[in-house]
SEPA-603833 format. One record per residue: residue number from 1; residue in one letter; chain; x, z, y of N, C-alpha, C in turn. Coordinates in steps of 0.001 Angstrom, whole numbers, m for minus. Each point is the difference from the previous one (the first is absolute). Layout:
<atoms>
+-----+----+----+---------+---------+---------+---------+---------+---------+---------+---------+---------+
|   i | aa | ch |     n.u |     n.w |     n.v |    ca.u |    ca.w |    ca.v |     c.u |     c.w |     c.v |
+-----+----+----+---------+---------+---------+---------+---------+---------+---------+---------+---------+
| NUM |  a |  A |       X |       Z |       Y |       X |       Z |       Y |       X |       Z |       Y |
...
+-----+----+----+---------+---------+---------+---------+---------+---------+---------+---------+---------+
</atoms>
This chain:
<atoms>
+-----+----+----+---------+---------+---------+---------+---------+---------+---------+---------+---------+
|   i | aa | ch |     n.u |     n.w |     n.v |    ca.u |    ca.w |    ca.v |     c.u |     c.w |     c.v |
+-----+----+----+---------+---------+---------+---------+---------+---------+---------+---------+---------+
|   1 |  m |  A |     997 |      89 |   m1502 |   m1081 |     m51 |    1263 |     800 |      50 |    1540 |
|   2 |  h |  A |    m407 |    m584 |     665 |    1236 |     m92 |    1622 |   m1141 |     727 |     893 |
|   3 |  w |  A |     768 |     196 |     758 |    m609 |    1142 |    1224 |     700 |    m594 |    1267 |
|   4 |  g |  A |    m565 |    m198 |    1010 |     222 |    m526 |    1465 |    m781 |    m884 |     597 |
|   5 |  c |  A |     591 |     133 |    1056 |    m839 |    m597 |    1326 |     742 |   m1847 |     320 |
|   6 |  g |  A |    m954 |   m1005 |    m213 |     461 |   m1049 |     527 |    m620 |     m48 |    1056 |
|   7 |  f |  A |     m44 |   m1193 |     460 |    m485 |    m909 |    1735 |   m1276 |    m430 |     105 |
|   8 |  p |  A |    m761 |      44 |     186 |    m268 |    1411 |    1164 |    m149 |     822 |    m675 |
|   9 |  r |  A |      m3 |    1642 |     544 |    m276 |     807 |    m951 |    m216 |    1085 |    1235 |
|  10 |  v |  A |    m631 |    1283 |    m722 |    m316 |    1001 |     954 |     336 |    1401 |    m607 |
|  11 |  r |  A |     501 |     310 |    1342 |    1070 |    1326 |    m236 |   m1256 |    1248 |     448 |
|  12 |  i |  A |     208 |     656 |   m1414 |    m836 |    1186 |     154 |    1195 |    1404 |     221 |
|  13 |  i |  A |      24 |     m69 |    1895 |     960 |    1052 |     136 |    m514 |    1325 |      57 |
|  14 |  s |  A |   m1113 |     481 |    m405 |    m439 |    1282 |    m591 |     228 |     271 |   m1092 |
|  15 |  l |  A |     250 |    m774 |    m737 |     651 |     455 |   m1222 |     928 |     966 |    m542 |
|  16 |  e |  A |    m562 |    1266 |    m377 |     836 |    1100 |    m615 |     692 |     287 |   m1413 |
|  17 |  e |  A |    m626 |    m429 |    m873 |     785 |     300 |   m1133 |    m585 |   m1453 |    m945 |
|  18 |  v |  A |     937 |    m218 |    m875 |     257 |   m1303 |   m1025 |     268 |     585 |   m1182 |
|  19 |  y |  A |    m872 |    m158 |    m797 |     230 |    m103 |   m1722 |     159 |   m1188 |    m483 |
|  20 |  l |  A |    1067 |    m849 |    m589 |     316 |    m781 |    m505 |    m602 |     192 |   m1467 |
|  21 |  p |  A |    m534 |   m1067 |    m921 |    m236 |     203 |   m1132 |    1135 |    m463 |   m1005 |
|  22 |  p |  A |     309 |     444 |   m1027 |    1097 |    m709 |   m1011 |     118 |   m1249 |     425 |
|  23 |  t |  A |   m1153 |    m517 |      41 |      43 |   m1371 |    m393 |     605 |   m1015 |    1211 |
|  24 |  v |  A |      32 |     110 |    1193 |     605 |     m33 |     971 |    1304 |    m336 |    m462 |
|  25 |  k |  A |    1000 |   m1031 |     180 |    1655 |    m752 |    m317 |     254 |    m557 |    1269 |
|  26 |  t |  A |    m737 |    m305 |    1092 |     392 |    m645 |     913 |    m710 |     415 |     901 |
|  27 |  i |  A |     883 |     107 |    1653 |    m255 |     251 |     961 |     220 |    m837 |    1105 |
|  28 |  g |  A |    m804 |    m582 |     649 |     385 |   m1202 |     779 |     369 |      58 |    1548 |
|  29 |  c |  A |     602 |    m456 |     649 |     630 |      98 |    1415 |   m1127 |     703 |     851 |
|  30 |  y |  A |     399 |     735 |     936 |   m1020 |     790 |     768 |   m1010 |     340 |    m421 |
|  31 |  a |  A |    m336 |     845 |   m1376 |    m584 |     m54 |    m482 |    m998 |    1428 |    1013 |
|  32 |  f |  A |    1020 |    1417 |      95 |    m486 |    1031 |    1025 |     440 |     m94 |    1192 |
|  33 |  n |  A |     522 |   m1040 |     627 |     469 |    m479 |    1065 |   m1083 |     816 |    1170 |
|  34 |  g |  A |     814 |    1240 |     748 |   m1052 |     358 |    1342 |   m1128 |     786 |    m605 |
|  35 |  c |  A |     246 |     800 |   m1121 |    m949 |     934 |    m414 |     894 |    1295 |     580 |
|  36 |  r |  A |    m268 |     682 |    1232 |     885 |     657 |     366 |    m544 |    1635 |    m278 |
|  37 |  y |  A |   m1168 |      83 |    m549 |    m454 |    1337 |    m914 |     203 |      42 |   m1209 |
|  38 |  l |  A |     795 |    m764 |    m670 |     260 |    m148 |   m1531 |     659 |    1034 |    m237 |
|  39 |  r |  A |    m135 |    1063 |    m550 |     738 |    1266 |    m364 |     249 |     367 |   m1528 |
|  40 |  c |  A |    m702 |    m702 |    m559 |     127 |     141 |   m1912 |      14 |   m1170 |    m452 |
|  41 |  f |  A |     594 |    m515 |    m828 |     522 |   m1393 |    m894 |     394 |     407 |   m1524 |
|  42 |  y |  A |   m1172 |    m348 |    m768 |     375 |     385 |   m1170 |     m65 |   m1112 |    m981 |
|  43 |  v |  A |     990 |     114 |    m509 |     377 |   m1304 |   m1152 |     271 |     599 |   m1524 |
|  44 |  p |  A |   m1079 |     m67 |    m807 |     852 |     343 |   m1145 |    1326 |    m477 |    m759 |
|  45 |  e |  A |     m16 |   m1119 |      25 |    1016 |    m879 |    m738 |     853 |    m851 |     953 |
|  46 |  p |  A |    1191 |    m626 |     m48 |     694 |    m699 |     555 |    m578 |   m1368 |      62 |
|  47 |  i |  A |     189 |    m507 |    1596 |     m60 |   m1268 |     590 |     855 |   m1067 |    m448 |
|  48 |  n |  A |    m436 |   m1169 |    m877 |     970 |   m1030 |     214 |    m223 |    m570 |     898 |
|  49 |  d |  A |    m514 |    m439 |     858 |     370 |   m1100 |    1349 |    m550 |     511 |    1088 |
|  50 |  i |  A |     661 |    1126 |    1099 |    m376 |     289 |    1035 |     573 |   m1200 |    1415 |
|  51 |  g |  A |   m1241 |    m268 |    1253 |     216 |   m1011 |     540 |     778 |     966 |    1032 |
|  52 |  n |  A |     616 |    m909 |     933 |     454 |     m59 |    1139 |   m1283 |    1222 |     992 |
|  53 |  w |  A |     793 |     879 |     937 |    m818 |     798 |     830 |   m1315 |     746 |    m335 |
|  54 |  v |  A |    m159 |     378 |   m1503 |    m936 |     202 |    m179 |    m701 |    1169 |     869 |
|  55 |  f |  A |    1111 |    1295 |     538 |    m476 |    1064 |     581 |     346 |     154 |    1495 |
|  56 |  d |  A |     194 |   m1204 |     840 |     424 |    m330 |     887 |   m1229 |    1070 |    1077 |
|  57 |  e |  A |    1061 |     996 |     730 |   m1000 |     617 |     739 |    m871 |    1191 |    m362 |
|  58 |  c |  A |     598 |     192 |   m1180 |   m1083 |     952 |    m830 |    1200 |    1456 |     170 |
|  59 |  d |  A |    m435 |     537 |    1458 |     792 |     828 |     444 |      25 |    1387 |    m838 |
|  60 |  e |  A |   m1306 |     383 |    m250 |     m62 |    1469 |    m580 |     287 |     m53 |   m1489 |
|  61 |  l |  A |    m227 |   m1157 |   m1001 |     430 |      30 |   m1171 |    1505 |     m41 |      29 |
|  62 |  l |  A |     800 |    m544 |     803 |    1402 |     m23 |     m15 |     165 |    1534 |     282 |
|  63 |  a |  A |    m581 |     487 |    1070 |     605 |    1078 |     554 |    m175 |     937 |   m1276 |
|  64 |  i |  A |    m992 |     m37 |    m600 |      86 |    1343 |   m1151 |     740 |    m536 |   m1371 |
|  65 |  l |  A |     135 |    m941 |    m263 |    1248 |    m625 |    m758 |    1367 |     321 |     388 |
|  66 |  n |  A |     175 |     360 |    1095 |    1157 |     331 |     940 |     890 |   m1409 |     m85 |
|  67 |  i |  A |    m315 |    m784 |     234 |     417 |   m1717 |     m48 |    m164 |     m86 |    1857 |
|  68 |  d |  A |    1258 |    m203 |     266 |     851 |    m395 |    1489 |      51 |   m1301 |     268 |
|  69 |  v |  A |   m1470 |    m388 |     509 |     170 |   m1650 |     118 |    1026 |    m795 |     758 |
|  70 |  d |  A |     448 |    1120 |    1194 |     926 |    m372 |     947 |    1334 |    m408 |    m790 |
|  71 |  d |  A |     211 |     486 |   m1509 |    1203 |    m117 |    m763 |     184 |    m512 |    m449 |
|  72 |  y |  A |   m1048 |   m1083 |    m221 |     m81 |   m1369 |    m520 |     m98 |   m1492 |     462 |
|  73 |  d |  A |     630 |    m778 |    m317 |     368 |   m1454 |     941 |    m832 |   m1142 |    m946 |
|  74 |  e |  A |    m781 |     551 |   m1319 |    m579 |   m1079 |    m943 |    m974 |    1066 |      55 |
|  75 |  d |  A |   m1317 |    m990 |   m1068 |   m1428 |     698 |    m516 |     671 |    1344 |    m682 |
|  76 |  i |  A |    m836 |    1070 |     195 |     133 |     965 |    m902 |   m1392 |     181 |   m1319 |
|  77 |  s |  A |    m784 |   m1149 |     m92 |    m858 |     441 |    m903 |     189 |     339 |   m1384 |
|  78 |  e |  A |    1283 |    m585 |    m697 |     283 |     765 |   m1012 |     381 |    1401 |    m175 |
|  79 |  e |  A |     667 |     631 |    1089 |     248 |    1035 |     m46 |   m1410 |     958 |     155 |
|  80 |  v |  A |    m674 |    m517 |     783 |   m1362 |     736 |      54 |    m620 |     194 |   m1284 |
|  81 |  i |  A |    m251 |    m863 |    m599 |    m188 |     m25 |   m1330 |     642 |     864 |   m1292 |
|  82 |  e |  A |    1247 |     m42 |     447 |     728 |    1022 |   m1271 |     m86 |    1107 |     790 |
|  83 |  r |  A |    m175 |     625 |     975 |    m391 |    1240 |     277 |   m1342 |     408 |    m101 |
|  84 |  a |  A |    m720 |    m778 |     m74 |   m1819 |      53 |    m405 |     317 |     220 |   m1404 |
|  85 |  l |  A |     628 |    m552 |    m708 |     395 |     124 |   m1811 |     320 |    1274 |    m195 |
|  86 |  q |  A |    1187 |     560 |     898 |     459 |    1163 |    m297 |    m317 |    1550 |     594 |
|  87 |  q |  A |   m1108 |    m560 |    1029 |    m434 |    1440 |     439 |    m749 |     894 |    m471 |
|  88 |  h |  A |    m439 |    m576 |   m1329 |    m468 |    1149 |    m667 |     753 |     275 |   m1506 |
|  89 |  a |  A |    1319 |    m301 |    m147 |     273 |    m452 |   m1208 |     384 |    1500 |    m578 |
|  90 |  n |  A |      97 |    1131 |     643 |     233 |    1271 |    m372 |   m1541 |     384 |    m220 |
|  91 |  l |  A |   m1731 |    m298 |     525 |    m670 |     630 |     m22 |   m1105 |    m889 |    m960 |
|  92 |  p |  A |      16 |     485 |   m1065 |   m1016 |    m823 |    m998 |   m1297 |    m125 |     133 |
|  93 |  f |  A |    m679 |    1688 |     956 |   m1429 |    m195 |     294 |    m278 |   m1207 |     924 |
|  94 |  h |  A |     911 |    m115 |    1132 |    m159 |   m1003 |    1278 |     156 |   m1223 |    m839 |
|  95 |  q |  A |    1166 |    m640 |    m874 |     m10 |   m1121 |    m688 |   m1266 |    m264 |    m799 |
|  96 |  a |  A |    m177 |    1098 |    m727 |   m1609 |    m375 |    m567 |   m1081 |    m237 |     795 |
|  97 |  c |  A |    m617 |     847 |    1048 |   m1096 |     m76 |     940 |     468 |   m1357 |    1155 |
|  98 |  s |  A |     653 |    m551 |      45 |     232 |   m1410 |     593 |      54 |   m1196 |    m384 |
|  99 |  n |  A |     100 |     423 |   m1725 |    m432 |   m1305 |    m522 |   m1427 |    m675 |      86 |
| 100 |  t |  A |      18 |   m1356 |     156 |   m1676 |    m322 |     147 |    m601 |     164 |   m1640 |
| 101 |  s |  A |     281 |     132 |    m835 |    m672 |     m76 |   m1206 |     432 |    1717 |    m592 |
| 102 |  i |  A |    m443 |     661 |    1012 |      90 |    1452 |    m342 |   m1311 |     269 |    m950 |
| 103 |  t |  A |    m186 |     965 |    m784 |   m1349 |     208 |    m795 |      67 |    1366 |    m138 |
| 104 |  p |  A |   m1326 |    1182 |    m411 |     179 |    1095 |    m123 |    1181 |     477 |   m1165 |
| 105 |  q |  A |    m364 |    m951 |   m1238 |     954 |     453 |   m1412 |    1620 |    m168 |     884 |
| 106 |  g |  A |     473 |   m1175 |    1099 |    1099 |     487 |     475 |       4 |    1317 |     879 |
| 107 |  i |  A |    m654 |     619 |     805 |      57 |    1000 |     398 |     322 |     907 |    m588 |
| 108 |  v |  A |    m886 |     124 |   m1490 |     m49 |     785 |    m729 |    1639 |     253 |    m780 |
| 109 |  a |  A |     297 |   m1048 |    m157 |    1426 |    m622 |    m721 |    1491 |     731 |     770 |
| 110 |  c |  A |    m560 |     m60 |    1292 |     905 |     370 |     834 |     289 |    1547 |      53 |
| 111 |  f |  A |   m1234 |     584 |      45 |     111 |    1709 |     203 |     389 |     377 |   m1662 |
| 112 |  h |  A |     m21 |    m826 |   m1150 |     178 |     489 |    m947 |    1358 |    m418 |    m268 |
| 113 |  d |  A |     733 |    m509 |     792 |    1404 |    m315 |     m76 |     856 |     482 |     629 |
| 114 |  h |  A |    m396 |     140 |    1695 |     742 |    1055 |    1041 |    m631 |    1020 |     151 |
| 115 |  g |  A |   m1292 |     897 |    m298 |     m50 |     782 |     452 |    m510 |     166 |    1492 |
| 116 |  i |  A |   m1074 |    1138 |      m8 |    m784 |     468 |     968 |     900 |     m17 |    1687 |
| 117 |  e |  A |    1231 |     587 |    m434 |     810 |     384 |    1182 |     640 |   m1256 |     600 |
| 118 |  r |  A |      56 |    m863 |    m521 |     888 |   m1415 |     445 |   m1445 |    m806 |     921 |
| 119 |  a |  A |   m1129 |     391 |    m441 |   m1274 |    m646 |     465 |    m145 |     299 |    1602 |
| 120 |  t |  A |     463 |    1046 |     476 |    m197 |     656 |    1143 |    1278 |    m293 |    1087 |
| 121 |  e |  A |     944 |   m1385 |    m688 |     987 |     267 |     969 |      43 |    m894 |    1029 |
| 122 |  v |  A |     752 |    m160 |     985 |    m199 |    m809 |    1457 |    1198 |    m834 |      79 |
| 123 |  d |  A |    m430 |   m1678 |     184 |    1098 |    m340 |     279 |     652 |      71 |    1174 |
| 124 |  d |  A |    1764 |    m541 |     m28 |     386 |     136 |    1627 |    m391 |    m771 |    1006 |
| 125 |  e |  A |    m197 |   m1467 |    m308 |    m473 |    m817 |    1007 |   m1466 |     197 |     984 |
| 126 |  q |  A |    m885 |     390 |    m847 |   m1201 |    m136 |     487 |    m793 |    1734 |      98 |
| 127 |  q |  A |     898 |     609 |    m692 |    m535 |    1823 |    m184 |   m1477 |    m467 |    m831 |
| 128 |  m |  A |    m261 |    m811 |   m1013 |    m956 |      69 |    m530 |    m171 |     295 |   m1533 |
| 129 |  t |  A |    m756 |     694 |     m96 |    m751 |     351 |   m1661 |    m227 |   m1058 |   m1042 |
| 130 |  a |  A |     105 |    m155 |   m1291 |     m84 |   m1421 |    m396 |   m1555 |     m14 |      61 |
| 131 |  l |  A |    m904 |    1502 |      55 |   m1222 |    m608 |     458 |    m596 |    m743 |    1300 |
| 132 |  h |  A |     838 |     253 |    1275 |      44 |    m838 |     844 |      10 |   m1621 |    m440 |
| 133 |  v |  A |    1101 |    m330 |    m610 |    m197 |   m1233 |    m840 |    m671 |    m516 |    m446 |
| 134 |  l |  A |    m560 |     723 |    m870 |   m1090 |    m263 |   m1027 |   m1344 |    m355 |     785 |
| 135 |  c |  A |    m174 |    1055 |    1156 |   m1327 |    m548 |     703 |     m10 |    m899 |     779 |
| 136 |  a |  A |    1865 |    m768 |     714 |    m297 |    m782 |     684 |     188 |   m1500 |    m923 |
| 137 |  n |  A |     277 |      73 |   m1226 |      14 |   m1293 |    m566 |   m1211 |    m430 |    m276 |
| 138 |  p |  A |    m391 |   m1253 |     377 |   m1051 |    m949 |     142 |    m830 |      56 |   m1452 |
| 139 |  h |  A |     908 |      27 |    m978 |    m677 |    m456 |   m1314 |    m488 |    1811 |   m1154 |
| 140 |  v |  A |     293 |     646 |    1050 |    m457 |    1211 |    m683 |   m1418 |     287 |    m375 |
| 141 |  t |  A |    m510 |     589 |    m567 |   m1430 |     570 |    m325 |    m218 |    1366 |       7 |
| 142 |  g |  A |   m1132 |     500 |    m127 |    m470 |     965 |     359 |     518 |     772 |   m1423 |
| 143 |  d |  A |     m82 |    m237 |   m1262 |     218 |     541 |   m1262 |    1480 |      37 |     292 |
| 144 |  t |  A |     282 |    m526 |     375 |    2203 |     361 |      43 |    m146 |     774 |     799 |
| 145 |  i |  A |    m908 |     138 |    1443 |     493 |    1385 |     986 |    m312 |    1274 |    m808 |
| 146 |  r |  A |    m914 |    m475 |    m983 |    m795 |    1292 |    m591 |    1289 |     505 |   m1154 |
| 147 |  a |  A |     403 |    m724 |    m560 |    1065 |     363 |   m1159 |    1236 |     949 |     745 |
| 148 |  y |  A |      65 |    m651 |    1237 |    1415 |     666 |     552 |    m483 |    1415 |     548 |
| 149 |  l |  A |   m1304 |     157 |     404 |    m359 |    1073 |     969 |    m453 |     878 |   m1142 |
| 150 |  q |  A |    m779 |      45 |   m1419 |     m65 |     574 |    m934 |    1485 |    1011 |    m682 |
| 151 |  l |  A |    1132 |    m969 |     187 |    1401 |     873 |    m255 |     574 |     194 |    1196 |
| 152 |  a |  A |    m415 |    m162 |     715 |     475 |     580 |    1433 |    m515 |      85 |    1240 |
| 153 |  p |  A |   m1355 |     857 |    m163 |    m962 |    m143 |    1301 |     814 |     529 |    1432 |
| 154 |  e |  A |    1189 |     738 |    m423 |     m37 |     831 |    1863 |     906 |   m1159 |     696 |
| 155 |  v |  A |     418 |   m1008 |    m718 |    1108 |    m935 |     594 |   m1229 |   m1057 |    1040 |
| 156 |  a |  A |   m1259 |     321 |    m319 |    m846 |    m680 |     871 |    m167 |     460 |    1467 |
| 157 |  a |  A |     770 |    1450 |     305 |      30 |     767 |    1539 |    1573 |    m371 |     636 |
| 158 |  q |  A |     740 |    m737 |   m1019 |    1392 |    m406 |     876 |    m179 |   m1043 |    1075 |
| 159 |  e |  A |    1092 |     501 |    1196 |    m462 |   m1328 |    1144 |    1631 |    m449 |     m74 |
| 160 |  d |  A |      36 |   m1476 |     459 |    1052 |    m307 |     m42 |     713 |      53 |    1398 |
| 161 |  f |  A |     848 |    m953 |     520 |     526 |     275 |    1438 |    m710 |    m592 |     966 |
| 162 |  e |  A |    m877 |    m578 |    m162 |   m1129 |      m2 |     897 |   m1426 |     401 |     125 |
| 163 |  e |  A |     338 |    1131 |    m845 |    m732 |    1491 |      12 |   m1563 |    m793 |    m533 |
| 164 |  m |  A |     116 |    m948 |    m906 |   m1312 |    m563 |    m986 |     m99 |     750 |   m1407 |
| 165 |  t |  A |   m1047 |     269 |    m373 |    m287 |     343 |   m1477 |       2 |   m1265 |    m845 |
| 166 |  p |  A |     m16 |       8 |   m1255 |      22 |   m1192 |   m1032 |   m1165 |    m631 |     544 |
| 167 |  f |  A |   m1414 |     789 |     m71 |   m1111 |    m623 |     302 |    m373 |    m889 |    1081 |
| 168 |  q |  A |    1033 |     819 |    1055 |    m297 |    m492 |    1615 |     453 |   m1896 |    m155 |
| 169 |  y |  A |    1067 |     260 |    m849 |     523 |   m1094 |    m602 |    m892 |   m1471 |    m557 |
| 170 |  l |  A |    m769 |     775 |    m920 |    m831 |    m614 |    m653 |   m1086 |    m566 |    1057 |
| 171 |  c |  A |    m774 |    1134 |    1041 |   m1211 |    m638 |     860 |     758 |    m948 |     875 |
| 172 |  r |  A |    1191 |     108 |     326 |     500 |   m1166 |     925 |     171 |   m1702 |    m593 |
| 173 |  n |  A |    m112 |    m153 |   m1089 |     129 |    m925 |    m951 |    m984 |    m836 |      98 |
| 174 |  d |  A |   m1670 |     606 |     133 |    m848 |    m949 |     393 |    m511 |    m763 |   m1244 |
| 175 |  i |  A |     266 |     795 |   m1181 |    m510 |    m671 |   m1026 |   m1183 |     451 |    m400 |
| 176 |  s |  A |    m678 |   m1051 |    m471 |   m1652 |      15 |    m761 |    m275 |     649 |   m1058 |
| 177 |  f |  A |    m319 |    1555 |      75 |     443 |     600 |   m1050 |   m1511 |      40 |    m949 |
| 178 |  i |  A |     119 |    m536 |   m1010 |   m1225 |      20 |    m992 |     208 |     366 |   m1417 |
| 179 |  d |  A |   m1405 |     183 |    m454 |     304 |     421 |   m1747 |    1162 |    1241 |    m117 |
| 180 |  d |  A |    1291 |    m516 |    m839 |     808 |    1329 |    m483 |     860 |     144 |    1294 |
| 181 |  r |  A |     193 |    m747 |     699 |     975 |     108 |    1589 |    m897 |     544 |    1481 |
| 182 |  s |  A |   m1395 |     694 |    m679 |    m613 |     790 |    1106 |     913 |    1099 |     367 |
| 183 |  f |  A |      47 |    m251 |    1327 |     843 |    1072 |     613 |    m527 |    1426 |      94 |
| 184 |  s |  A |   m1478 |     m73 |     443 |    m969 |    1397 |     104 |     184 |     807 |   m1251 |
| 185 |  s |  A |      42 |    m883 |   m1383 |     m90 |     522 |   m1135 |    1411 |    1212 |    m254 |
| 186 |  v |  A |     924 |   m1165 |     450 |    1288 |     701 |    m179 |     380 |     782 |     734 |
| 187 |  m |  A |   m1025 |     187 |    1288 |     701 |     924 |     736 |    m762 |    1294 |    m318 |
| 188 |  a |  A |   m1012 |     m36 |    m641 |   m1022 |     980 |    m489 |     552 |     845 |    m966 |
| 189 |  w |  A |     434 |   m1158 |   m1215 |     593 |     563 |    m931 |    1460 |     837 |     356 |
| 190 |  w |  A |     837 |    m382 |    1016 |    1252 |     432 |     221 |     m53 |    1670 |     565 |
| 191 |  y |  A |   m1307 |    m218 |     978 |    m466 |    1324 |    1123 |    m327 |     854 |   m1204 |
| 192 |  g |  A |    m665 |     m14 |    m971 |    m534 |     907 |   m1061 |    1024 |     336 |   m1125 |
| 193 |  s |  A |    1200 |    m705 |    m157 |    1198 |     452 |    m616 |     699 |     888 |     298 |
| 194 |  m |  A |     217 |     m73 |    1679 |     979 |     485 |     917 |     m42 |    1636 |    m249 |
| 195 |  p |  A |    1281 |     753 |    m589 |     m25 |    1028 |     251 |    m464 |     854 |    1474 |
| 196 |  p |  A |    m642 |    1094 |       3 |     464 |     732 |    1459 |    1427 |      77 |     161 |
| 197 |  q |  A |     206 |    m568 |    1833 |    1425 |     243 |       5 |      52 |    m144 |    1376 |
| 198 |  t |  A |    1241 |     246 |     492 |     187 |    m419 |    1477 |     521 |   m1117 |      57 |
| 199 |  e |  A |    m696 |    m574 |    1284 |     127 |   m1814 |     m23 |     822 |     312 |    1060 |
| 200 |  t |  A |     383 |   m1259 |     445 |     852 |    m600 |    1147 |    m103 |     754 |    1502 |
| 201 |  t |  A |   m1834 |     618 |      m5 |    m316 |     720 |    1221 |     606 |    1150 |      53 |
| 202 |  g |  A |     364 |     514 |   m1100 |       6 |    1544 |    m363 |   m1249 |     970 |    m244 |
| 203 |  k |  A |   m1256 |    m655 |    m383 |   m1225 |     721 |      53 |    m176 |     m87 |   m1737 |
| 204 |  k |  A |    m583 |     733 |    m236 |    m563 |     m10 |   m1438 |   m1272 |    m954 |     m14 |
| 205 |  r |  A |      88 |   m1081 |   m1140 |   m1463 |    m884 |    m423 |    m687 |    1079 |    m457 |
| 206 |  k |  A |    m960 |     113 |     934 |   m1552 |     361 |    m765 |    m887 |    m911 |   m1182 |
| 207 |  r |  A |     m52 |    1141 |   m1113 |    m930 |    m800 |   m1038 |   m1514 |    m150 |     416 |
+-----+----+----+---------+---------+---------+---------+---------+---------+---------+---------+---------+
</atoms>
């Protein structure tokens, strides 16, 4: 599969997150050029062919990946892809939750393999938990989120560096929740499963 923008093309400059499926093997020239608000770029597998100036003017993404565009005289697209592949290399839950084919069974397997303590880890770049990544993933289903919450419900109260909880990430993506992706049913289930505890506001949540 080829991912890219030809001419004429439309730049979605408000794009904030990109999740490429493993079927994408080629990214065309200028594909994400000018996406100034792009801050999360997830790619599960290496890309065979990367065009020129794919991430030109993606200032926020380059800053998060610690790439100084002024230090380069040539296109930096390959380096961005490589950093994106490596950013969660030591974070198994982040890797699993950023995959476009993640399933409830995959979440359970990740917990089984790595334990609940690793499920609460925060990445260095975006200061996001794996649940943030999962809730931002456009391919996620309500059942997949529920599988995570059943095993680590307290993670849903954690905030990232933008002071957003995972569910706030879920809301802002404007996904049409239907059937098993019903946001209201997932929220009701999570609220009922949470033990009484001190929240980020410092107040006890009443039953």
